[in-house]
N, C-alpha and C positions, 0 to 999 in steps of 0.2 A: 160558343157559337161558331160552328163549323161553316166554312164557305160552302154554299150550295153546289158549287161546281168542282170542288176539290176532291181528287181521288185520295184514298187513304195511302199514306206513304209506305213504301216497303220497309223502311227503317225509320224509327222514331228516335230522335236525339234529344236528350235532356241534360242540362248542366245543373249540378248540385254544388253549392259553395259550402266551404267549411265542412267537408263531408264526414270528418271523424268526430264532430262536435254537435252538441245540442240536438236538433232534429235530424242531423245528417245521417247517422247510421240507419235510422228507421226509414228515411226517405230513399236512401240508396238501395236497401234491400227490397223494399216494396216496388220501386220503379223497375228494378232489374227483373223481378219476378213477373211484372206486368208486360215485359217485352221491350222495354226501352233500352237503347244504348245509353249508358249513364256515364257522362263525363264528370269526373269528380275533381274539385279544387280543394286544396288544403295547404296550409303553410308548411307542412312537413314534406310536401311533394316536390320541393326543389331538389331533394336528394333522390337520385335515381334508384338507390336501393330501397328506399321507403316506397316509391311508386311501384316497384316490382313486387314488393311484399304485399302491398294493398291489393293489387290486381290479382295476385295468386290466390288471395282469400275471397275473391268475389267474382261471380260470373257476370258477363255482359257489362263490365265496368272498365273504364279507361281512366287512369290517374293522370291528370293534366299537370305539366310542369310549371304552369303560370303561377306567379306569386300572388296575384291579385284576383279577386272574384270577377271583375270586369275583363281582365285579361283572359280568363278562362272562357268567357263567352266568345271573345274574338278567336281564340284558339280553336274552339269547337266548330265555329262557322267556317273557318279556313279548312279544317280537316274534313268536315262532312258536307259542306255546302248547304246546310240547312240547320234550323234550330226549332224544334217543336215545343219545347218547354224549358223553363228555368225555375229553379228553386233557390231563391236568395235566402239562405239560412244564416242569419246574421247574429254574431256572438260578441258579447263584451261583458266582463264581470259586473254584476250588480253591486257596486261598492257602497257601503254605508257612508253617507256624507250629509250631515244636517244642513239645512238651507243657509244658516248663518256662517257656515264654514265652506261656502262655495269655492271650488278650486277651478279656475278658468282653464288651466292646462288639462286637468282631468276631463272637464266637460268637452273640450275640443277633441280629445282622443276618443271619448265615447261617441260623440257626434260623427266622427269619421267612420267608425265601425258600424254604428246602428242606423245612420241616415245617409251619409254621403256615399258609402259603399253600395247600398242597395239601389240608390238613385242611379249611380253609374252603371250598374248591372242592367237595370230596366232600360236605360237609354240605349245601350248597345243591343239588347235583345229586341227591343221594340223596332229599331230600324230594320233588322233582318226579318222580323215577323210581318211587318207591314209590306215588305217586298214579296214575301211568300203568300200573303193573304190569309194567314192563320197563325196562331200561337197561344200558349197558355203560360202565365207567369204567376208564381206563388211566392209571396214574401212571408218568411217565418219571423214574426215579431214577438209580441208578448201580451198577455192579459193584465200585466201589472198596472196599466193606466186605469183599468176599471175600478180598482180599489187600491190607490197608491199608498204604500207604506211609508211612515215617517223615516226620513233619512235616505230615501231613494227618489227624490224629486226629479233630478236630472235624468236618471235612468228611465223612470216612468214617462217623462215628457218626451224623450227621444223615441221611445217605443211608440207612443201615441202619434208622433209625427210620421213615422214610417208607415203606420197603418193608414193614416190620412192620405199619405202619398199614394198608397195602393188604390184607395177609392178614387182619387183624382185621375190617376193614370188609366184606370178602368173606363172612366167616362170618355176620355180622349181616344182610347184605342178600340172601343167597342165596334165602331163602324168599320174597322179593318179586320174584324173577326179575331181579335186578340182579347182574351180574358185576363183580368188581373184580380187576384184575391189575396187576402192576408190570412194566415193561420196564427192565432194568438194563444200560445200555451201558457199555462202555469201548472206547477206540480208535474212536469214531465220528467220521467226517470232518465237522468243523463248525468255523466260525470261533470258536465259544465255547471249545472245549477242544483241538481238534486242527486248527489252521488249515493251509491249503495251503502258506503260505509257510514254515512250520516243518517240515512233514512231506512235502511234495510233491517235494522235490529228491532227488537220488540218495542223499545222506547220510541223509536222513530215511527213505527207503525201506529202506535197509540196516539202520537201527536197528529198523524195524518187523519185518524178517525175523528179527531176533534176539530180539524181544520176544514175539511171539505166533505160534502155529503157522500161521495162515493167511497171515501175512506181509504184510498190508496193512490199511489202515483200512476199517471198515465204511462203506457209502455211505448217503446220505439215502434213496435208493430202497429199499434193503434194510430199513432200520428202518421206513420208511413202510409197506412191505408187511406187516411183522410187526404193526404197529399196526392195519392194516386187518383182518387175520385175527382179531385179538382183539375187534374191534368188529363183525364181519360177521354174527354169529349162527350161523356154520357149526360152531362148536365151543363152545357155551355151557356144556358140562360143565367147561371150563377156567375155574376161578375160584380166587382166593386164591393164585395162583402168582407167583413172581418169576422172570421169563424173562430169562436172560442173553443179552446181545448183545455177544460179546467175541472172536469169531474164534478160539476155542479157548484163550484166555488164562486163563479161569476155568471 
């Protein structure tokens, strides 16, 4: 929902968190190709050599030294004086843990990564976007809550909470011309959850054909294109949605 009086900015700045993981690589490539200046946060970017190597391999990309996703938002605003979009790409291993073996320490660690971190990112982004009078926020969550698997109750519950937060934030920010949506993948090709070595051979491909209608993993390019669409301004009436990316699985 673009402000009716806002002129298109000469430079569009987007922050992508955990840029080397999960939906990060696809989002970074697609957003850079769409003309954004892409500020990338990653745990490995505390090392100057890693930042330089990452920037050398990507055009229109800046590797941010901030250790935390929320810190990257602050860093981008200070450097560019604006923030047009944020992709909160949140990652934590989906560890098998039956309900009767609930581990409170593990639950708190997962909650910090999958719920607390994106809430902190959205809070900082929303403050800047409200001042600007526009902005677009995408949370990359998961489709796991649609069909929770036994042994992954805390993971599915925290992903559901993050998606619910996106819906709630969208209602609150809509009047300020800020959209908030969640992209909820499952079966996304990534080293984080569906690595090539486990799913790229013929046995893995056969399993995929039996698990989901499209019969293959979603690609980085495909999820990147979806994220670009939600940050492009071409369909700003879309806000408060949890968009599945599952190849027909859900």
